[in-house]
N, C-alpha and C positions, 0 to 999 in steps of 0.2 A: 300486615296487621295494621289495624287503624289505631289511633291515639288511645283509646279506651282499652283496647286489648293489650296494647303495648304497657299502658299503666299496671293493668290488673297482673300481668306476667311479672313485671318488676317488682311489684309489692310482694308477690309471692316467693320470688327469689331471695329478696332480701330478708323477708322474714323467715326463710329455711336457714338463713345465715345467722339467726338469732338476734335481728335488728327490727323490732316490732315498731312500726310507723307508718308513715303515709308517704306517697309519692306525689310530689306538687311540681307546678311549674314545667311539666313535660312539652318539650319542643323539639321538633325536628329541625336539624340545622342544615344548611345548604353546603354545597361543596363535596367534594370527594366522588372519585369516578366508579368505585365498586361499593365501598363501605356505606352503611346507612347510619347516620350517626344522630343521638337524641341527647339533649341537656335535660337534667332535672334536677330536682332537690329532693333529698330523703329527709323527713323531718321526724325526730324521735323525740326520747326524753332528755336525750344529751345536746339537742338542738337542731340546726339546719346544716345539711350536709351536701355541698355542691358536686354533682356527680355527672359522669358521661356514660352512656351506653353506645359502643360500636358494635354493628351487627356485620358480620363479613359472610360474604356468599360461600357456598361449597366449592371446593375445586373439582373441575370436571375432567381435567385432563389425566391421561395415563402417563406412565413413566416416560415412555418414549416421547410423546408430545411435549411433556414438561421440560425434557432436555433442550428442546428448540424454544423455549420460550423466556422470557426473563423471570428471574426468580420471585415469587410472590406466596408469602407466608400464609398460613391458616391463621384464623383467629387465635388457636390455642398457641401456635409458634410465636406469633406477634406479641402475645401477653407474656409468654416465657422470656423472650428477648427483653422486653421492657422490664422484667423484674431483676434479670442479670446486669442490664445498664445501671438500674438504680443501686444496686450492690456494688457496683463498680465506681460510683460516685457521679453518674451521669443525670442530669436532670430530666429523666422520662416520667411519663405519668405514673402514679402509684395505682398498680392493679388491685382492686378490691374484689374482684370474683371473674372466673373464667366460666363463660356459659357451657353448660351441659346439655344434652338432649331432652332431659327431663324438664329443663327450665322452658321450654316451649317458645325460645326466642331464637332459634337457629345458633349459628356459630358465633363467636365474638366474645366480648369481656365488657366489664364495668370497671370504669377508673374515676379517680378523683378529678375534678374539674378545676383547672388551673386558671386564675383570673389574669388577664392582660390582653394584648393585642397580637393578632396573627396575621392580619392583613399588611402585606409587604409595602403597599403603596402608602398606607398610614405611618408605618414605622420610619419610611426613609423621607416623608414630607411634612407630617404633623409637628407643628411647633412644640406639642406636650413632650416630645422624644428628642429635641434638641440636646438636651443635658446629657442624656444616655448614650446617644448615637455615636459619640468619639470613643467609646469604650466597646461597643459591640464586636468588632472585629477580633479584637484580642480575647473577648470572652468565646468567640466561636473558636479560635485557635485553641483555647484549653479545653473546651468541651469535645472537639475533635480529638485531640490527645487523649483524653480519657476514654472515648469510643474505641479507638484502635488499640488501646489496652486490655478491652474486654476480653476474658478468657475463651477463646473460641472453643476449647474443649467441651465447655458446659453447653454448647450451641451447635449440636452434630446435625441439625437440620438446615443449617445455612449451607448455601450452594458455594462452591469453591470455582470461581469465575477469573480465569487468565486474561490479560488484554485481548489475546486472540480468540477467547470465548466469546467475550463481549460483542467483538467484531462479528463473529459467525452468527450470533444469534440474532443481532438486529439487521444484518444484512439478509438474512433468510425470512424475516418478517417483512421486509421490503418486497422480496420475490414473490411473495404470496398475493401482491397486487399487480394488475397489469398498468404499471405507472413507470413511467421513463423520465427523469429528469438529468440534464447534463451536470448541474451542480452536485447533484446527489452521487452520481456516477464518479465524479471527481473526487469528492470527499471520502467515498469509500476505498478508493485508490491511495490516496493521501495517507488515510489512517493505515492501511494494509502495509505501507511501505514505511511506517515509522512506529511500530509496536515496540513498546518498552519492554525490556526483559522481564520476565515473570520471576521475579527475585523478592518480592515482597508480598506478605500475606498476613492480613488482619481482619478483625470484624469492620466492614464498611457499612456506614449508613446508606449511601447510595442516593439519597435525596435531601441532604442536608443543606437547607437554603432558606432565604425569607419566604415566607407562607408558610413553613412548616416549623417555626419557632414562634414561641409566645413570649413576648417582650414586655416588660413592665417599665414604665417612664422614669422610675427611680433605679430599680434593681438591674435592669437589662434583660438578659436571657433568661427565663424562668424555666422553659420547658421545650424539650425537643419532640415534635409529632412525627407521626407517619413513618413506622419502621419496618413497612410491609415488605420493601423490595431490599432489604438488608442482605449482605452476602460476605463472604470472604474474599478480599481482592487487594488490590494497591491502594495504600493509604492516601496517596495523592489523587485519587479518584475524587473523594470527600472535597478536598480543596479546589478542584477543578470545577464541580458543581456549584459551589458556592460562589465563585467568581464570574458565573455565566451571565451575559448582559440581560438575558430574558428574566433572570430572577432578581434584578436590580429595581425594578418597578419604577423606572424613570430617576432613581437617585444617581448621583453622582459618583459615589464610592465603587470602585472596581470590585469590592466584596460586598455582595448583598444590597449594594447602593447605599450602603452606610458608612464603609471603611475602606482602609487602603491595604493593599496586599503586604506592604511591609510590617503593618501591625499584626496581620493574620500570621505571617510567615515567623515573625520573632516570638510571638506568643506560642505558637504550636512548637517551635524548636525549644523554647525553656521548658516547656511543660512535659513534651515527650522525649527530649534527648535525641530526636532524629532530625538530620538536616533536611530542609525543603529543598527540592530539585525545581526550580522554576520552569524548566523546559518540560519535565515530567507532568507538572501541573497544567501547563499549556496544552500538553497533549490530551489530557483528560477534559480539560475545558472544550477543545475541539471536538473529541469524541462525544461529549456530553451534548452538544450542540447537534451533531450528527444524529445522534438517538432521538433527541427532541424533533427534530425534523422529520424522522421516519415516523414518530409517534403522531406527529401531524397529519401525515399521509395517511395513516391507518384510521384515524379519527375521522377525517375528511371524507374518506370512501366508505365508512361503515354503513352498514344497509339493515334494515329491519326485515322481517319475514315477508312483507309485501314488496320487497325490493327498492323501497323508497328511502331517502337518507334517514338514519336513525333518529337524529333531533337535530334541530338548528344550532344548538349549542356544540355539538361535535362538528358540525359543518363549518361554524365559525372557527373552530381550532384549526380545522384543515387549511384554512384562509391564511393562517399565519405561518404557514411552511417557509416563507421567504425570510422572515426575521431570522431564525437560526442558522439559515444558509449564509446569509449575509454575515453574521456574527462568526461563522466557520471561515468563511473566505477572508475575513479580517485577520483572523489568527494565523490561517495557514500562510498567507502573503507578508506577516510581520517579519522583521528583521530580529534575529537573535540578540 
């Protein structure tokens, strides 16, 4: 759909929800591998309301294929998860409307638009964040504790993945490509020999990191974005992802490029009542680097219908393979 068609469909949707007004400043945003994101304002008698439209593609996989793929929520499931998250006190986007077939916009939802910065490079480097940066790691620990308390019983669509399940899924994805790399082979073996016991299970965001957080220079973290790969699993998974060097964007802090592990762990333990196991966090940090490396391979080898590289952007991601592999090796050879 072009801009005009999207604007007309949005106006019709909001009007059916009893909000007579006008769609203004409709802009398609960059970023996002699968979802299409639009920013717009809805102007009515009560004023100007900043909103976001996210359109999600339909799931084409059958149940057997889906079991061999990382979890990916539908637009309706994504919205339901964010609603439960807000009720649990997590700063997730407020869902205003879940798209239905009659809306003519495909799958997805409309949420409020939260002002702030999501670009990790700016958060870790720009002077305007100097005052709030020392608080961010602690805030993240508190937010993760709240996520891990979310009632899983209300989210029956979330996949339950053990550490062994995670390894099986991603090693299977790599086997789909005729690509052999000694460091990847070593990483798969190293992970397989160190799988932690499957004795913890809670709601896990699975992509909680700089770039998926909206940060305000005065308040700190205002919102957690990108919930579509959430699952039920080990809570230390989320802490490991947040500590990955790939998501530090050049910042010095080991947590998101902005803070210390000590601040993150202390805040998480205080808010959750659960002790952090640093070795378990290191495992998930290493696992997350392996998964990101495999994702780089898949993106770099992606092809269009004509057999040519799918896009220059995906090819560029493929060239970053060595970065998470280097980080994995650093973790694997570190002394406890």
